[in-house]
C-alpha positions as CSV (number, residue, x, y, z in Angstrom):
1,X,-76.3,-29.3,1.7
2,X,-79.9,-28.5,2.8
3,X,-79.1,-25.0,4.1
4,X,-77.0,-24.2,0.7
5,X,-80.1,-25.2,-1.2
6,X,-82.7,-22.7,0.6
7,X,-79.9,-20.1,0.5
8,X,-79.9,-20.7,-3.5
9,X,-84.0,-20.5,-3.6
10,X,-84.1,-17.7,-1.5
11,X,-81.4,-16.0,-3.6
12,X,-83.2,-17.1,-6.6
13,X,-86.7,-16.0,-5.8
14,X,-85.3,-12.5,-4.4
15,X,-83.0,-11.6,-7.2
16,X,-84.0,-13.7,-10.2
17,X,-87.6,-12.7,-9.9
18,X,-86.4,-8.8,-9.4
19,X,-84.6,-9.2,-13.1
20,X,-87.3,-11.0,-14.6
21,X,-89.4,-8.1,-13.7
22,X,-87.1,-6.0,-15.2
23,X,-87.4,-7.1,-18.5
24,X,-91.0,-5.5,-19.3
25,X,-91.4,-4.2,-22.7
26,X,-94.2,-2.6,-24.7
27,X,-94.8,-4.5,-27.7
28,X,-94.7,-1.5,-29.9
29,X,-92.4,1.4,-30.5
30,X,-93.2,5.4,-30.9
31,X,-91.7,4.7,-34.5
32,X,-94.8,2.6,-35.5
33,X,-97.4,5.0,-33.9
34,X,-99.1,7.4,-35.6
35,X,-99.4,11.4,-34.2
36,X,-102.1,12.2,-31.9
37,X,-104.7,13.3,-34.1
38,X,-107.9,14.2,-31.7
39,X,-108.5,10.6,-30.6
40,X,-107.2,9.9,-27.1
41,X,-106.5,6.3,-28.0
42,X,-105.9,3.9,-30.8
43,X,-106.2,0.2,-31.2
44,X,-103.1,-1.7,-31.2
45,X,-102.4,-4.9,-33.2
46,X,-106.1,-5.0,-34.4
47,X,-107.1,-4.8,-31.1
48,X,-106.0,-8.3,-30.2
49,X,-104.2,-8.9,-26.6
50,X,-100.9,-10.2,-26.9
51,X,-100.5,-12.1,-23.5
52,X,-98.9,-15.3,-23.8
53,X,-100.6,-18.9,-22.8
54,X,-98.6,-19.4,-20.1
55,X,-99.2,-16.1,-18.6
56,X,-103.2,-16.4,-18.3
57,X,-104.0,-17.8,-15.2
58,X,-107.3,-17.6,-12.9
59,X,-105.3,-16.9,-9.9
60,X,-105.3,-13.2,-8.9
61,X,-101.7,-11.6,-8.5
62,X,-100.1,-8.0,-9.0
63,X,-96.8,-7.5,-10.5
64,X,-95.4,-3.8,-10.4
65,X,-92.0,-3.6,-12.2
66,X,-89.3,-1.7,-10.6
67,X,-88.2,1.9,-11.5
68,X,-85.3,2.4,-14.2
69,X,-82.3,4.0,-13.9
70,X,-84.2,7.2,-14.5
71,X,-86.4,6.6,-12.0
72,X,-89.1,6.1,-14.5
73,X,-92.1,3.7,-13.8
74,X,-91.7,0.8,-16.4
75,X,-95.2,-1.5,-16.1
76,X,-97.4,-3.1,-14.5
77,X,-99.1,-6.5,-15.0
78,X,-101.9,-8.4,-13.3
79,X,-104.4,-11.2,-12.9
80,X,-107.4,-8.7,-11.7
81,X,-110.1,-10.6,-9.8
82,X,-112.7,-9.6,-7.2
83,X,-110.5,-10.0,-4.4
84,X,-108.2,-7.6,-5.5
85,X,-110.9,-4.8,-5.8
86,X,-110.5,-1.8,-3.2
87,X,-112.2,-2.5,0.4
88,X,-110.8,0.9,2.2
89,X,-111.0,4.5,1.2
90,X,-108.6,5.9,-1.2
91,X,-105.3,6.8,0.4
92,X,-103.2,10.0,-0.2
93,X,-100.9,9.9,-3.1
94,X,-99.8,13.4,-3.0
95,X,-96.1,12.6,-1.6
96,X,-95.3,10.3,-4.8
97,X,-94.0,12.7,-7.8
98,X,-93.3,10.2,-10.6
99,X,-90.9,11.4,-13.3
100,X,-91.1,14.7,-15.0
101,X,-93.9,15.4,-12.4
102,X,-94.7,19.2,-12.3
103,X,-97.6,21.2,-10.4
104,X,-98.9,23.2,-13.3
105,X,-102.5,24.6,-13.4
106,X,-104.4,26.0,-16.6
107,X,-107.8,27.4,-17.3
108,X,-108.5,25.5,-19.9
109,X,-108.1,22.0,-18.3
110,X,-110.9,20.3,-16.7
111,X,-110.1,20.4,-12.7
112,X,-107.2,23.0,-13.4
113,X,-104.1,20.7,-12.9
114,X,-102.6,19.3,-16.4
115,X,-100.7,16.5,-15.1
116,X,-102.3,13.5,-12.7
117,X,-100.3,11.0,-10.5
118,X,-101.7,8.4,-13.2
119,X,-102.1,4.8,-11.8
120,X,-100.9,2.1,-14.5
121,X,-103.5,-0.3,-12.9
122,X,-106.3,2.3,-11.5
123,X,-107.0,2.3,-7.6
124,X,-110.3,1.0,-8.7
125,X,-109.4,-2.1,-9.9
126,X,-106.3,-2.9,-7.5
127,X,-107.1,-0.6,-4.3
128,X,-103.2,0.5,-5.2
129,X,-102.3,3.9,-3.3
130,X,-98.7,5.5,-3.3
131,X,-97.0,3.1,-5.0
132,X,-94.5,4.7,-7.1
133,X,-93.9,2.0,-9.2
134,X,-97.8,2.2,-10.4
135,X,-97.7,5.8,-11.0
136,X,-96.6,8.2,-14.0
137,X,-97.1,11.8,-14.8
138,X,-100.1,11.8,-17.1
139,X,-102.1,14.5,-18.5
140,X,-105.9,14.8,-17.2
141,X,-107.0,13.9,-20.9
142,X,-104.7,10.9,-20.7
143,X,-106.4,9.9,-17.5
144,X,-110.2,10.6,-18.0
145,X,-110.5,10.2,-22.0
146,X,-107.6,7.8,-22.3
147,X,-107.6,5.3,-19.7
148,X,-110.5,5.8,-17.9
149,X,-112.9,4.3,-19.8
150,X,-111.0,0.7,-20.2
151,X,-110.7,0.6,-16.3
152,X,-114.6,1.1,-15.6
153,X,-115.1,-1.6,-18.7
154,X,-113.1,-3.7,-16.6
155,X,-113.9,-2.8,-13.1
156,X,-117.7,-3.2,-13.9
157,X,-116.8,-6.6,-15.6
158,X,-115.2,-8.0,-12.7
159,X,-118.2,-6.9,-10.4
160,X,-120.7,-8.2,-12.3
161,X,-119.2,-11.8,-13.2
162,X,-116.6,-12.5,-10.6
163,X,-114.3,-13.4,-13.4
164,X,-110.7,-12.9,-13.5
165,X,-108.8,-10.1,-16.5
166,X,-105.4,-10.5,-17.5
167,X,-104.3,-6.8,-17.3
168,X,-101.3,-5.1,-18.5
169,X,-100.1,-1.3,-18.8
170,X,-96.7,-0.1,-19.9
171,X,-95.8,3.4,-20.4
172,X,-93.4,4.4,-23.4
173,X,-91.2,6.9,-23.5
174,X,-89.1,8.3,-25.7
175,X,-85.3,7.7,-25.3
176,X,-84.4,8.9,-21.8
177,X,-87.5,11.6,-21.5
178,X,-89.1,11.6,-18.3
179,X,-92.6,11.9,-19.3
180,X,-94.3,9.1,-21.0
181,X,-95.7,9.4,-24.7
182,X,-98.3,7.7,-23.7
183,X,-99.2,4.2,-22.4
184,X,-99.8,0.6,-23.9
185,X,-103.1,-1.0,-22.1
186,X,-104.3,-4.4,-23.2
187,X,-106.7,-6.8,-21.3
188,X,-108.5,-10.2,-22.0
189,X,-111.0,-11.9,-20.0
190,X,-109.9,-15.3,-18.5
191,X,-112.8,-17.8,-17.8
192,X,-114.7,-16.7,-20.9
193,X,-111.6,-16.6,-23.3
194,X,-112.3,-12.9,-24.1
195,X,-115.9,-12.8,-24.6
196,X,-116.3,-10.1,-22.0
197,X,-113.1,-8.0,-22.3
198,X,-110.5,-8.1,-25.1
199,X,-108.8,-5.1,-25.8
200,X,-105.3,-3.5,-27.1
201,X,-104.8,-0.1,-27.2
202,X,-102.5,3.1,-27.3
203,X,-103.4,6.1,-25.1
204,X,-101.7,9.2,-26.0
205,X,-100.3,11.2,-23.4
206,X,-101.5,14.4,-24.7
207,X,-103.7,17.7,-23.5
208,X,-105.3,19.5,-26.2
209,X,-104.1,23.1,-26.2
210,X,-101.2,22.3,-24.4
211,X,-97.6,21.7,-25.6
212,X,-95.5,19.7,-23.4
213,X,-91.7,19.0,-23.4
214,X,-91.8,15.4,-22.4
215,X,-87.8,15.4,-21.7
216,X,-88.8,17.3,-18.0
217,X,-92.6,17.9,-18.4
218,X,-92.0,21.6,-18.9
219,X,-95.6,22.9,-20.6
220,X,-97.0,25.7,-22.5
221,X,-100.6,26.9,-24.0
222,X,-100.4,26.6,-27.9
223,X,-103.5,28.5,-28.3
224,X,-105.8,26.0,-30.0
225,X,-108.2,25.1,-27.3
226,X,-110.3,27.8,-25.8
227,X,-110.7,28.3,-21.8
228,X,-113.5,27.0,-19.8
229,X,-115.0,31.0,-19.7
230,X,-114.7,30.9,-23.5
231,X,-116.8,27.7,-24.2
232,X,-119.8,28.8,-22.3
233,X,-119.9,32.1,-24.3
234,X,-122.2,32.0,-27.2
235,X,-120.7,32.7,-30.3
236,X,-121.3,32.1,-34.1
237,X,-120.3,28.8,-35.6
238,X,-121.1,26.9,-38.6
239,X,-121.8,23.1,-38.2
240,X,-120.9,20.2,-40.6
241,X,-123.5,17.9,-39.2
242,X,-122.2,14.9,-41.3
243,X,-118.9,15.0,-39.5
244,X,-120.3,16.7,-36.7
245,X,-117.3,19.1,-36.4
246,X,-117.2,22.6,-35.1
247,X,-116.4,25.4,-37.9
248,X,-115.6,29.4,-37.6
249,X,-117.5,31.1,-39.9
250,X,-114.2,32.1,-41.7
251,X,-112.8,28.4,-42.1
252,X,-112.0,27.7,-45.4
253,X,-113.3,24.2,-45.0
254,X,-116.8,26.2,-45.0
255,X,-116.5,27.3,-48.4
256,X,-116.3,23.6,-50.0
257,X,-118.7,22.2,-47.2
258,X,-121.9,20.4,-49.1
259,X,-124.9,22.4,-48.7
260,X,-126.9,20.2,-47.2
261,X,-124.5,19.7,-44.0
262,X,-123.8,23.1,-43.3
263,X,-125.4,24.8,-40.4
264,X,-125.0,28.1,-38.9
265,X,-125.6,28.4,-35.3
266,X,-125.1,31.1,-32.1
267,X,-124.4,28.7,-29.7
268,X,-121.7,27.9,-27.1
269,X,-118.6,25.3,-27.6
270,X,-119.8,23.7,-24.3
271,X,-123.3,23.0,-25.2
272,X,-122.5,22.1,-29.0
273,X,-120.0,19.5,-27.6
274,X,-122.6,18.1,-25.1
275,X,-124.7,17.6,-28.5
276,X,-121.9,15.4,-30.0
277,X,-120.0,18.1,-32.0
278,X,-116.1,18.6,-31.9
279,X,-113.9,21.6,-32.6
280,X,-112.1,21.4,-36.1
281,X,-108.6,22.1,-34.9
282,X,-107.7,23.0,-38.0
283,X,-109.6,26.4,-38.1
284,X,-110.8,27.1,-34.6
285,X,-107.9,29.1,-32.9
286,X,-108.8,30.6,-29.7
287,X,-106.4,32.2,-27.5
288,X,-106.7,32.5,-23.7
289,X,-108.4,36.1,-22.9
């Protein structure tokens, strides 16, 4: 009898837990999310995390949910603590090719490569290297502008306090597309009941100036974003000092701009962006030279 009981428990632990793992789903659908509008992420549910009370724990753990039938990463969930922070040098992950992966480069993309192997739970938080269940095909923009600020915030908090952070990241796909449209990220610091860390956001898997076919990862330039070399060239622009937007002189918005907010300059996009301005996408269309 004991032998059969042991076999049953072993079976449940292996297959029952795996079945539970496969049930993770995003708390939002693409139908309820707005289109990308020049911001890398937006708040979900008033920025309030959705962890259930029985999910919250001060015991560190990591769960990487299995790939689905299309080979897509489905999500990761953890209670992150100081004991999970990396203690070794970062390993090589180039052998992993997440669903929709393509090696493609554009001059206008920082670093050149359009796609990164994006960790759902960052290496800096877990030390997790070449785990296919933890990697998706993500744009450079998603990686550095969308996810990285939140990852750094959580890492710094854990290092400074030694507290735990509940952390969940779920990629959201449109139907059977191989590349996620974005990722849902949420986190809650445990010991201080969210006083230190509390957020719930959706990060867009986009790259300004590049169009993406999310079905297979194909991409092409859309002419709306200047190349890196163009960014350093001095040109004539009109600044709206109130909205901090950069306009071309012939933009229709310039005519209706309040005179006190209008400023003509001869400068580079690179320098103006360092000063806190951003391109008014409706009027500045610069093609790759």
